[in-house]
mmCIF file as Biopython writes it, N, C-alpha, C and O atoms, coordinates in Angstrom:
data_model
#
loop_
_atom_site.group_PDB
_atom_site.id
_atom_site.type_symbol
_atom_site.label_atom_id
_atom_site.label_alt_id
_atom_site.label_comp_id
_atom_site.label_asym_id
_atom_site.label_entity_id
_atom_site.label_seq_id
_atom_site.pdbx_PDB_ins_code
_atom_site.Cartn_x
_atom_site.Cartn_y
_atom_site.Cartn_z
_atom_site.occupancy
_atom_site.B_iso_or_equiv
_atom_site.auth_seq_id
_atom_site.auth_asym_id
_atom_site.pdbx_PDB_model_num
ATOM 1   N N  . UNK A ? 1  ? 0.858   -1.175 0.000   1.0 0.0 1  A 1 
ATOM 2   C CA . UNK A ? 1  ? 0.000   0.000  0.000   1.0 0.0 1  A 1 
ATOM 3   C C  . UNK A ? 1  ? 0.899   1.231  0.000   1.0 0.0 1  A 1 
ATOM 4   O O  . UNK A ? 1  ? 1.792   1.352  0.839   1.0 0.0 1  A 1 
ATOM 5   N N  . UNK A ? 2  ? 0.665   2.133  -0.931  1.0 0.0 2  A 1 
ATOM 6   C CA . UNK A ? 2  ? 1.504   3.313  -1.082  1.0 0.0 2  A 1 
ATOM 7   C C  . UNK A ? 2  ? 1.123   4.415  -0.095  1.0 0.0 2  A 1 
ATOM 8   O O  . UNK A ? 2  ? 1.927   5.306  0.182   1.0 0.0 2  A 1 
ATOM 9   N N  . UNK A ? 3  ? -0.080  4.359  0.429   1.0 0.0 3  A 1 
ATOM 10  C CA . UNK A ? 3  ? -0.555  5.404  1.338   1.0 0.0 3  A 1 
ATOM 11  C C  . UNK A ? 3  ? -0.839  4.813  2.713   1.0 0.0 3  A 1 
ATOM 12  O O  . UNK A ? 3  ? -1.008  3.602  2.857   1.0 0.0 3  A 1 
ATOM 13  N N  . UNK A ? 4  ? -0.890  5.676  3.717   1.0 0.0 4  A 1 
ATOM 14  C CA . UNK A ? 4  ? -1.225  5.213  5.055   1.0 0.0 4  A 1 
ATOM 15  C C  . UNK A ? 4  ? -2.718  4.887  5.119   1.0 0.0 4  A 1 
ATOM 16  O O  . UNK A ? 4  ? -3.497  5.285  4.253   1.0 0.0 4  A 1 
ATOM 17  N N  . UNK A ? 5  ? -3.087  4.163  6.155   1.0 0.0 5  A 1 
ATOM 18  C CA . UNK A ? 5  ? -4.497  3.814  6.338   1.0 0.0 5  A 1 
ATOM 19  C C  . UNK A ? 5  ? -5.341  5.077  6.504   1.0 0.0 5  A 1 
ATOM 20  O O  . UNK A ? 5  ? -6.443  5.168  5.963   1.0 0.0 5  A 1 
ATOM 21  N N  . UNK A ? 6  ? -4.824  6.040  7.246   1.0 0.0 6  A 1 
ATOM 22  C CA . UNK A ? 6  ? -5.557  7.294  7.443   1.0 0.0 6  A 1 
ATOM 23  C C  . UNK A ? 6  ? -5.766  8.045  6.143   1.0 0.0 6  A 1 
ATOM 24  O O  . UNK A ? 6  ? -6.838  8.606  5.914   1.0 0.0 6  A 1 
ATOM 25  N N  . UNK A ? 7  ? -4.754  8.063  5.289   1.0 0.0 7  A 1 
ATOM 26  C CA . UNK A ? 7  ? -4.887  8.730  3.996   1.0 0.0 7  A 1 
ATOM 27  C C  . UNK A ? 7  ? -5.913  8.027  3.120   1.0 0.0 7  A 1 
ATOM 28  O O  . UNK A ? 7  ? -6.668  8.670  2.391   1.0 0.0 7  A 1 
ATOM 29  N N  . UNK A ? 8  ? -5.931  6.708  3.197   1.0 0.0 8  A 1 
ATOM 30  C CA . UNK A ? 8  ? -6.892  5.942  2.402   1.0 0.0 8  A 1 
ATOM 31  C C  . UNK A ? 8  ? -8.310  6.201  2.880   1.0 0.0 8  A 1 
ATOM 32  O O  . UNK A ? 8  ? -9.220  6.341  2.063   1.0 0.0 8  A 1 
ATOM 33  N N  . UNK A ? 9  ? -8.514  6.268  4.194   1.0 0.0 9  A 1 
ATOM 34  C CA . UNK A ? 9  ? -9.851  6.595  4.727   1.0 0.0 9  A 1 
ATOM 35  C C  . UNK A ? 9  ? -10.265 7.997  4.283   1.0 0.0 9  A 1 
ATOM 36  O O  . UNK A ? 9  ? -11.426 8.215  3.940   1.0 0.0 9  A 1 
ATOM 37  N N  . UNK A ? 10 ? -9.333  8.945  4.285   1.0 0.0 10 A 1 
ATOM 38  C CA . UNK A ? 10 ? -9.636  10.303 3.836   1.0 0.0 10 A 1 
ATOM 39  C C  . UNK A ? 10 ? -10.036 10.320 2.370   1.0 0.0 10 A 1 
ATOM 40  O O  . UNK A ? 10 ? -10.976 11.015 1.987   1.0 0.0 10 A 1 
ATOM 41  N N  . UNK A ? 11 ? -9.327  9.560  1.555   1.0 0.0 11 A 1 
ATOM 42  C CA . UNK A ? 11 ? -9.653  9.483  0.130   1.0 0.0 11 A 1 
ATOM 43  C C  . UNK A ? 11 ? -11.028 8.848  -0.066  1.0 0.0 11 A 1 
ATOM 44  O O  . UNK A ? 11 ? -11.781 9.251  -0.952  1.0 0.0 11 A 1 
ATOM 45  N N  . UNK A ? 12 ? -11.352 7.855  0.762   1.0 0.0 12 A 1 
ATOM 46  C CA . UNK A ? 12 ? -12.657 7.205  0.670   1.0 0.0 12 A 1 
ATOM 47  C C  . UNK A ? 12 ? -13.774 8.186  1.009   1.0 0.0 12 A 1 
ATOM 48  O O  . UNK A ? 12 ? -14.800 8.229  0.331   1.0 0.0 12 A 1 
ATOM 49  N N  . UNK A ? 13 ? -13.568 8.973  2.061   1.0 0.0 13 A 1 
ATOM 50  C CA . UNK A ? 13 ? -14.567 9.971  2.439   1.0 0.0 13 A 1 
ATOM 51  C C  . UNK A ? 13 ? -14.791 10.982 1.301   1.0 0.0 13 A 1 
ATOM 52  O O  . UNK A ? 13 ? -15.928 11.351 1.008   1.0 0.0 13 A 1 
ATOM 53  N N  . UNK A ? 14 ? -13.716 11.418 0.675   1.0 0.0 14 A 1 
ATOM 54  C CA . UNK A ? 14 ? -13.825 12.378 -0.426  1.0 0.0 14 A 1 
ATOM 55  C C  . UNK A ? 14 ? -14.491 11.753 -1.649  1.0 0.0 14 A 1 
ATOM 56  O O  . UNK A ? 14 ? -15.247 12.416 -2.359  1.0 0.0 14 A 1 
ATOM 57  N N  . UNK A ? 15 ? -14.207 10.479 -1.890  1.0 0.0 15 A 1 
ATOM 58  C CA . UNK A ? 15 ? -14.824 9.793  -3.027  1.0 0.0 15 A 1 
ATOM 59  C C  . UNK A ? 15 ? -16.332 9.674  -2.835  1.0 0.0 15 A 1 
ATOM 60  O O  . UNK A ? 15 ? -17.094 9.848  -3.785  1.0 0.0 15 A 1 
ATOM 61  N N  . UNK A ? 16 ? -16.770 9.378  -1.600  1.0 0.0 16 A 1 
ATOM 62  C CA . UNK A ? 16 ? -18.207 9.316  -1.325  1.0 0.0 16 A 1 
ATOM 63  C C  . UNK A ? 16 ? -18.853 10.679 -1.538  1.0 0.0 16 A 1 
ATOM 64  O O  . UNK A ? 16 ? -19.948 10.765 -2.095  1.0 0.0 16 A 1 
ATOM 65  N N  . UNK A ? 17 ? -18.194 11.731 -1.105  1.0 0.0 17 A 1 
ATOM 66  C CA . UNK A ? 17 ? -18.744 13.081 -1.284  1.0 0.0 17 A 1 
ATOM 67  C C  . UNK A ? 17 ? -18.874 13.397 -2.774  1.0 0.0 17 A 1 
ATOM 68  O O  . UNK A ? 17 ? -19.893 13.931 -3.212  1.0 0.0 17 A 1 
ATOM 69  N N  . UNK A ? 18 ? -17.845 13.067 -3.548  1.0 0.0 18 A 1 
ATOM 70  C CA . UNK A ? 18 ? -17.873 13.314 -4.985  1.0 0.0 18 A 1 
ATOM 71  C C  . UNK A ? 18 ? -18.960 12.480 -5.664  1.0 0.0 18 A 1 
ATOM 72  O O  . UNK A ? 18 ? -19.612 12.943 -6.600  1.0 0.0 18 A 1 
ATOM 73  N N  . UNK A ? 19 ? -19.151 11.250 -5.187  1.0 0.0 19 A 1 
ATOM 74  C CA . UNK A ? 19 ? -20.201 10.394 -5.743  1.0 0.0 19 A 1 
ATOM 75  C C  . UNK A ? 19 ? -21.578 11.019 -5.514  1.0 0.0 19 A 1 
ATOM 76  O O  . UNK A ? 19 ? -22.406 11.073 -6.423  1.0 0.0 19 A 1 
ATOM 77  N N  . UNK A ? 20 ? -21.807 11.490 -4.288  1.0 0.0 20 A 1 
ATOM 78  C CA . UNK A ? 20 ? -23.102 12.112 -3.986  1.0 0.0 20 A 1 
ATOM 79  C C  . UNK A ? 20 ? -23.341 13.362 -4.832  1.0 0.0 20 A 1 
ATOM 80  O O  . UNK A ? 20 ? -24.464 13.599 -5.277  1.0 0.0 20 A 1 
ATOM 81  N N  . UNK A ? 21 ? -22.315 14.149 -5.056  1.0 0.0 21 A 1 
ATOM 82  C CA . UNK A ? 21 ? -22.439 15.344 -5.900  1.0 0.0 21 A 1 
ATOM 83  C C  . UNK A ? 21 ? -22.769 14.934 -7.335  1.0 0.0 21 A 1 
ATOM 84  O O  . UNK A ? 21 ? -23.643 15.527 -7.967  1.0 0.0 21 A 1 
ATOM 85  N N  . UNK A ? 22 ? -22.070 13.920 -7.847  1.0 0.0 22 A 1 
ATOM 86  C CA . UNK A ? 22 ? -22.329 13.445 -9.206  1.0 0.0 22 A 1 
ATOM 87  C C  . UNK A ? 22 ? -23.753 12.915 -9.339  1.0 0.0 22 A 1 
ATOM 88  O O  . UNK A ? 22 ? -24.390 13.079 -10.380 1.0 0.0 22 A 1 
ATOM 89  N N  . UNK A ? 23 ? -24.250 12.277 -8.273  1.0 0.0 23 A 1 
ATOM 90  C CA . UNK A ? 23 ? -25.614 11.751 -8.306  1.0 0.0 23 A 1 
ATOM 91  C C  . UNK A ? 23 ? -26.636 12.882 -8.364  1.0 0.0 23 A 1 
ATOM 92  O O  . UNK A ? 23 ? -27.617 12.798 -9.103  1.0 0.0 23 A 1 
ATOM 93  N N  . UNK A ? 24 ? -26.410 13.928 -7.591  1.0 0.0 24 A 1 
ATOM 94  C CA . UNK A ? 24 ? -27.311 15.087 -7.612  1.0 0.0 24 A 1 
ATOM 95  C C  . UNK A ? 24 ? -27.292 15.740 -8.988  1.0 0.0 24 A 1 
ATOM 96  O O  . UNK A ? 24 ? -28.325 16.196 -9.478  1.0 0.0 24 A 1 
ATOM 97  N N  . UNK A ? 25 ? -26.121 15.783 -9.606  1.0 0.0 25 A 1 
ATOM 98  C CA . UNK A ? 25 ? -25.985 16.386 -10.932 1.0 0.0 25 A 1 
ATOM 99  C C  . UNK A ? 25 ? -26.397 15.436 -12.049 1.0 0.0 25 A 1 
ATOM 100 O O  . UNK A ? 25 ? -26.359 15.800 -13.225 1.0 0.0 25 A 1 
ATOM 101 N N  . UNK A ? 26 ? -26.790 14.218 -11.682 1.0 0.0 26 A 1 
ATOM 102 C CA . UNK A ? 26 ? -27.255 13.204 -12.631 1.0 0.0 26 A 1 
ATOM 103 C C  . UNK A ? 26 ? -26.196 12.890 -13.691 1.0 0.0 26 A 1 
ATOM 104 O O  . UNK A ? 26 ? -26.517 12.742 -14.870 1.0 0.0 26 A 1 
ATOM 105 N N  . UNK A ? 27 ? -24.949 12.791 -13.272 1.0 0.0 27 A 1 
ATOM 106 C CA . UNK A ? 27 ? -23.836 12.494 -14.159 1.0 0.0 27 A 1 
ATOM 107 C C  . UNK A ? 27 ? -23.431 11.031 -13.986 1.0 0.0 27 A 1 
ATOM 108 O O  . UNK A ? 27 ? -22.645 10.693 -13.100 1.0 0.0 27 A 1 
ATOM 109 N N  . UNK A ? 28 ? -23.976 10.173 -14.841 1.0 0.0 28 A 1 
ATOM 110 C CA . UNK A ? 28 ? -23.720 8.739  -14.686 1.0 0.0 28 A 1 
ATOM 111 C C  . UNK A ? 28 ? -22.252 8.395  -14.924 1.0 0.0 28 A 1 
ATOM 112 O O  . UNK A ? 28 ? -21.739 7.449  -14.326 1.0 0.0 28 A 1 
ATOM 113 N N  . UNK A ? 29 ? -21.573 9.142  -15.780 1.0 0.0 29 A 1 
ATOM 114 C CA . UNK A ? 29 ? -20.152 8.888  -16.025 1.0 0.0 29 A 1 
ATOM 115 C C  . UNK A ? 29 ? -19.338 9.121  -14.760 1.0 0.0 29 A 1 
ATOM 116 O O  . UNK A ? 29 ? -18.513 8.289  -14.383 1.0 0.0 29 A 1 
ATOM 117 N N  . UNK A ? 30 ? -19.571 10.246 -14.111 1.0 0.0 30 A 1 
ATOM 118 C CA . UNK A ? 30 ? -18.856 10.554 -12.873 1.0 0.0 30 A 1 
ATOM 119 C C  . UNK A ? 30 ? -19.270 9.618  -11.748 1.0 0.0 30 A 1 
ATOM 120 O O  . UNK A ? 30 ? -18.438 9.220  -10.933 1.0 0.0 30 A 1 
ATOM 121 N N  . UNK A ? 31 ? -20.560 9.261  -11.696 1.0 0.0 31 A 1 
ATOM 122 C CA . UNK A ? 31 ? -21.025 8.340  -10.666 1.0 0.0 31 A 1 
ATOM 123 C C  . UNK A ? 31 ? -20.276 7.015  -10.772 1.0 0.0 31 A 1 
ATOM 124 O O  . UNK A ? 31 ? -19.833 6.469  -9.761  1.0 0.0 31 A 1 
ATOM 125 N N  . UNK A ? 32 ? -20.134 6.500  -11.980 1.0 0.0 32 A 1 
ATOM 126 C CA . UNK A ? 32 ? -19.429 5.231  -12.185 1.0 0.0 32 A 1 
ATOM 127 C C  . UNK A ? 32 ? -17.962 5.363  -11.783 1.0 0.0 32 A 1 
ATOM 128 O O  . UNK A ? 32 ? -17.407 4.472  -11.141 1.0 0.0 32 A 1 
ATOM 129 N N  . UNK A ? 33 ? -17.333 6.487  -12.167 1.0 0.0 33 A 1 
ATOM 130 C CA . UNK A ? 33 ? -15.923 6.700  -11.839 1.0 0.0 33 A 1 
ATOM 131 C C  . UNK A ? 33 ? -15.710 6.692  -10.331 1.0 0.0 33 A 1 
ATOM 132 O O  . UNK A ? 33 ? -14.797 6.030  -9.839  1.0 0.0 33 A 1 
ATOM 133 N N  . UNK A ? 34 ? -16.539 7.415  -9.601  1.0 0.0 34 A 1 
ATOM 134 C CA . UNK A ? 34 ? -16.377 7.480  -8.153  1.0 0.0 34 A 1 
ATOM 135 C C  . UNK A ? 34 ? -16.806 6.185  -7.469  1.0 0.0 34 A 1 
ATOM 136 O O  . UNK A ? 34 ? -16.223 5.804  -6.454  1.0 0.0 34 A 1 
ATOM 137 N N  . UNK A ? 35 ? -17.810 5.508  -8.006  1.0 0.0 35 A 1 
ATOM 138 C CA . UNK A ? 35 ? -18.232 4.230  -7.433  1.0 0.0 35 A 1 
ATOM 139 C C  . UNK A ? 35 ? -17.102 3.209  -7.547  1.0 0.0 35 A 1 
ATOM 140 O O  . UNK A ? 35 ? -16.843 2.460  -6.605  1.0 0.0 35 A 1 
ATOM 141 N N  . UNK A ? 36 ? -16.440 3.179  -8.682  1.0 0.0 36 A 1 
ATOM 142 C CA . UNK A ? 36 ? -15.314 2.257  -8.853  1.0 0.0 36 A 1 
ATOM 143 C C  . UNK A ? 36 ? -14.176 2.621  -7.912  1.0 0.0 36 A 1 
ATOM 144 O O  . UNK A ? 36 ? -13.516 1.736  -7.367  1.0 0.0 36 A 1 
ATOM 145 N N  . UNK A ? 37 ? -13.941 3.908  -7.717  1.0 0.0 37 A 1 
ATOM 146 C CA . UNK A ? 37 ? -12.891 4.358  -6.804  1.0 0.0 37 A 1 
ATOM 147 C C  . UNK A ? 37 ? -13.237 3.967  -5.367  1.0 0.0 37 A 1 
ATOM 148 O O  . UNK A ? 37 ? -12.372 3.521  -4.613  1.0 0.0 37 A 1 
ATOM 149 N N  . UNK A ? 38 ? -14.501 4.138  -4.994  1.0 0.0 38 A 1 
ATOM 150 C CA . UNK A ? 38 ? -14.955 3.773  -3.651  1.0 0.0 38 A 1 
ATOM 151 C C  . UNK A ? 38 ? -14.710 2.291  -3.411  1.0 0.0 38 A 1 
ATOM 152 O O  . UNK A ? 38 ? -14.163 1.912  -2.375  1.0 0.0 38 A 1 
ATOM 153 N N  . UNK A ? 39 ? -15.109 1.454  -4.356  1.0 0.0 39 A 1 
ATOM 154 C CA . UNK A ? 39 ? -14.931 0.010  -4.202  1.0 0.0 39 A 1 
ATOM 155 C C  . UNK A ? 39 ? -13.456 -0.358 -4.122  1.0 0.0 39 A 1 
ATOM 156 O O  . UNK A ? 39 ? -13.079 -1.243 -3.354  1.0 0.0 39 A 1 
ATOM 157 N N  . UNK A ? 40 ? -12.627 0.306  -4.900  1.0 0.0 40 A 1 
ATOM 158 C CA . UNK A ? 40 ? -11.189 0.048  -4.879  1.0 0.0 40 A 1 
ATOM 159 C C  . UNK A ? 40 ? -10.581 0.404  -3.524  1.0 0.0 40 A 1 
ATOM 160 O O  . UNK A ? 40 ? -9.791  -0.360 -2.970  1.0 0.0 40 A 1 
ATOM 161 N N  . UNK A ? 41 ? -10.952 1.554  -3.005  1.0 0.0 41 A 1 
ATOM 162 C CA . UNK A ? 41 ? -10.429 1.978  -1.704  1.0 0.0 41 A 1 
ATOM 163 C C  . UNK A ? 41 ? -10.924 1.064  -0.589  1.0 0.0 41 A 1 
ATOM 164 O O  . UNK A ? 41 ? -10.172 0.732  0.327   1.0 0.0 41 A 1 
ATOM 165 N N  . UNK A ? 42 ? -12.187 0.658  -0.666  1.0 0.0 42 A 1 
ATOM 166 C CA . UNK A ? 42 ? -12.725 -0.247 0.350   1.0 0.0 42 A 1 
ATOM 167 C C  . UNK A ? 42 ? -11.996 -1.592 0.316   1.0 0.0 42 A 1 
ATOM 168 O O  . UNK A ? 42 ? -11.727 -2.178 1.365   1.0 0.0 42 A 1 
ATOM 169 N N  . UNK A ? 43 ? -11.678 -2.079 -0.876  1.0 0.0 43 A 1 
ATOM 170 C CA . UNK A ? 43 ? -10.930 -3.328 -0.994  1.0 0.0 43 A 1 
ATOM 171 C C  . UNK A ? 43 ? -9.538  -3.170 -0.394  1.0 0.0 43 A 1 
ATOM 172 O O  . UNK A ? 43 ? -9.034  -4.070 0.278   1.0 0.0 43 A 1 
ATOM 173 N N  . UNK A ? 44 ? -8.926  -2.024 -0.644  1.0 0.0 44 A 1 
ATOM 174 C CA . UNK A ? 44 ? -7.596  -1.754 -0.103  1.0 0.0 44 A 1 
ATOM 175 C C  . UNK A ? 44 ? -7.606  -1.739 1.424   1.0 0.0 44 A 1 
ATOM 176 O O  . UNK A ? 44 ? -6.648  -2.166 2.066   1.0 0.0 44 A 1 
ATOM 177 N N  . UNK A ? 45 ? -8.704  -1.240 1.994   1.0 0.0 45 A 1 
ATOM 178 C CA . UNK A ? 45 ? -8.836  -1.167 3.449   1.0 0.0 45 A 1 
ATOM 179 C C  . UNK A ? 45 ? -9.315  -2.482 4.054   1.0 0.0 45 A 1 
ATOM 180 O O  . UNK A ? 45 ? -9.243  -2.670 5.269   1.0 0.0 45 A 1 
ATOM 181 N N  . UNK A ? 46 ? -9.798  -3.378 3.226   1.0 0.0 46 A 1 
ATOM 182 C CA . UNK A ? 46 ? -10.278 -4.661 3.726   1.0 0.0 46 A 1 
ATOM 183 C C  . UNK A ? 46 ? -11.656 -4.590 4.346   1.0 0.0 46 A 1 
ATOM 184 O O  . UNK A ? 46 ? -12.000 -5.418 5.190   1.0 0.0 46 A 1 
ATOM 185 N N  . UNK A ? 47 ? -12.451 -3.609 3.939   1.0 0.0 47 A 1 
ATOM 186 C CA . UNK A ? 47 ? -13.824 -3.496 4.445   1.0 0.0 47 A 1 
ATOM 187 C C  . UNK A ? 47 ? -14.791 -3.965 3.357   1.0 0.0 47 A 1 
ATOM 188 O O  . UNK A ? 47 ? -14.409 -4.104 2.195   1.0 0.0 47 A 1 
ATOM 189 N N  . UNK A ? 48 ? -16.034 -4.206 3.741   1.0 0.0 48 A 1 
ATOM 190 C CA . UNK A ? 48 ? -17.049 -4.649 2.800   1.0 0.0 48 A 1 
ATOM 191 C C  . UNK A ? 48 ? -17.241 -3.602 1.713   1.0 0.0 48 A 1 
ATOM 192 O O  . UNK A ? 48 ? -17.368 -2.411 1.996   1.0 0.0 48 A 1 
ATOM 193 N N  . UNK A ? 49 ? -17.261 -4.058 0.474   1.0 0.0 49 A 1 
ATOM 194 C CA . UNK A ? 49 ? -17.415 -3.138 -0.646  1.0 0.0 49 A 1 
ATOM 195 C C  . UNK A ? 49 ? -18.876 -2.759 -0.839  1.0 0.0 49 A 1 
ATOM 196 O O  . UNK A ? 49 ? -19.774 -3.597 -0.751  1.0 0.0 49 A 1 
ATOM 197 N N  . UNK A ? 50 ? -19.090 -1.478 -1.103  1.0 0.0 50 A 1 
ATOM 198 C CA . UNK A ? 50 ? -20.439 -0.977 -1.355  1.0 0.0 50 A 1 
ATOM 199 C C  . UNK A ? 50 ? -20.948 -1.531 -2.676  1.0 0.0 50 A 1 
ATOM 200 O O  . UNK A ? 50 ? -20.170 -1.824 -3.584  1.0 0.0 50 A 1 
ATOM 201 N N  . UNK A ? 51 ? -22.262 -1.670 -2.771  1.0 0.0 51 A 1 
ATOM 202 C CA . UNK A ? 51 ? -22.887 -2.141 -4.003  1.0 0.0 51 A 1 
ATOM 203 C C  . UNK A ? 51 ? -23.601 -0.971 -4.663  1.0 0.0 51 A 1 
ATOM 204 O O  . UNK A ? 51 ? -24.243 -0.157 -4.000  1.0 0.0 51 A 1 
ATOM 205 N N  . UNK A ? 52 ? -23.475 -0.907 -5.970  1.0 0.0 52 A 1 
ATOM 206 C CA . UNK A ? 52 ? -24.120 0.142  -6.749  1.0 0.0 52 A 1 
ATOM 207 C C  . UNK A ? 52 ? -24.921 -0.529 -7.858  1.0 0.0 52 A 1 
ATOM 208 O O  . UNK A ? 52 ? -24.488 -0.555 -9.009  1.0 0.0 52 A 1 
ATOM 209 N N  . UNK A ? 53 ? -26.107 -1.081 -7.511  1.0 0.0 53 A 1 
ATOM 210 C CA . UNK A ? 53 ? -26.882 -1.827 -8.504  1.0 0.0 53 A 1 
ATOM 211 C C  . UNK A ? 53 ? -27.325 -0.967 -9.690  1.0 0.0 53 A 1 
ATOM 212 O O  . UNK A ? 53 ? -27.484 -1.484 -10.796 1.0 0.0 53 A 1 
ATOM 213 N N  . UNK A ? 54 ? -27.523 0.320  -9.479  1.0 0.0 54 A 1 
ATOM 214 C CA . UNK A ? 54 ? -27.943 1.195  -10.574 1.0 0.0 54 A 1 
ATOM 215 C C  . UNK A ? 54 ? -26.833 1.362  -11.611 1.0 0.0 54 A 1 
ATOM 216 O O  . UNK A ? 54 ? -27.092 1.765  -12.745 1.0 0.0 54 A 1 
ATOM 217 N N  . UNK A ? 55 ? -25.586 1.046  -11.214 1.0 0.0 55 A 1 
ATOM 218 C CA . UNK A ? 55 ? -24.449 1.122  -12.116 1.0 0.0 55 A 1 
ATOM 219 C C  . UNK A ? 55 ? -23.912 -0.261 -12.484 1.0 0.0 55 A 1 
ATOM 220 O O  . UNK A ? 55 ? -22.858 -0.381 -13.109 1.0 0.0 55 A 1 
ATOM 221 N N  . UNK A ? 56 ? -24.645 -1.299 -12.090 1.0 0.0 56 A 1 
ATOM 222 C CA . UNK A ? 56 ? -24.244 -2.694 -12.301 1.0 0.0 56 A 1 
ATOM 223 C C  . UNK A ? 56 ? -22.910 -3.026 -11.646 1.0 0.0 56 A 1 
ATOM 224 O O  . UNK A ? 56 ? -22.116 -3.795 -12.188 1.0 0.0 56 A 1 
ATOM 225 N N  . UNK A ? 57 ? -22.670 -2.442 -10.479 1.0 0.0 57 A 1 
ATOM 226 C CA . UNK A ? 57 ? -21.479 -2.749 -9.697  1.0 0.0 57 A 1 
ATOM 227 C C  . UNK A ? 57 ? -21.934 -3.413 -8.401  1.0 0.0 57 A 1 
ATOM 228 O O  . UNK A ? 57 ? -22.258 -2.737 -7.425  1.0 0.0 57 A 1 
ATOM 229 N N  . UNK A ? 58 ? -21.953 -4.725 -8.408  1.0 0.0 58 A 1 
ATOM 230 C CA . UNK A ? 58 ? -22.389 -5.457 -7.207  1.0 0.0 58 A 1 
ATOM 231 C C  . UNK A ? 58 ? -21.352 -6.451 -6.757  1.0 0.0 58 A 1 
ATOM 232 O O  . UNK A ? 58 ? -21.557 -7.150 -5.765  1.0 0.0 58 A 1 
#
């Protein structure tokens, strides 16, 4: 892991915020980008990965 656990949690928090903004703006491209980033960070942290059925990410 190139980053500390704290940095990864911070990046995850920011990715969720960006995802919510993209959802409000109805930007499916950005939603998918941030959803994939969220799942990647969660995997890196070893926590349960979020599911995004509306984006076919389960």
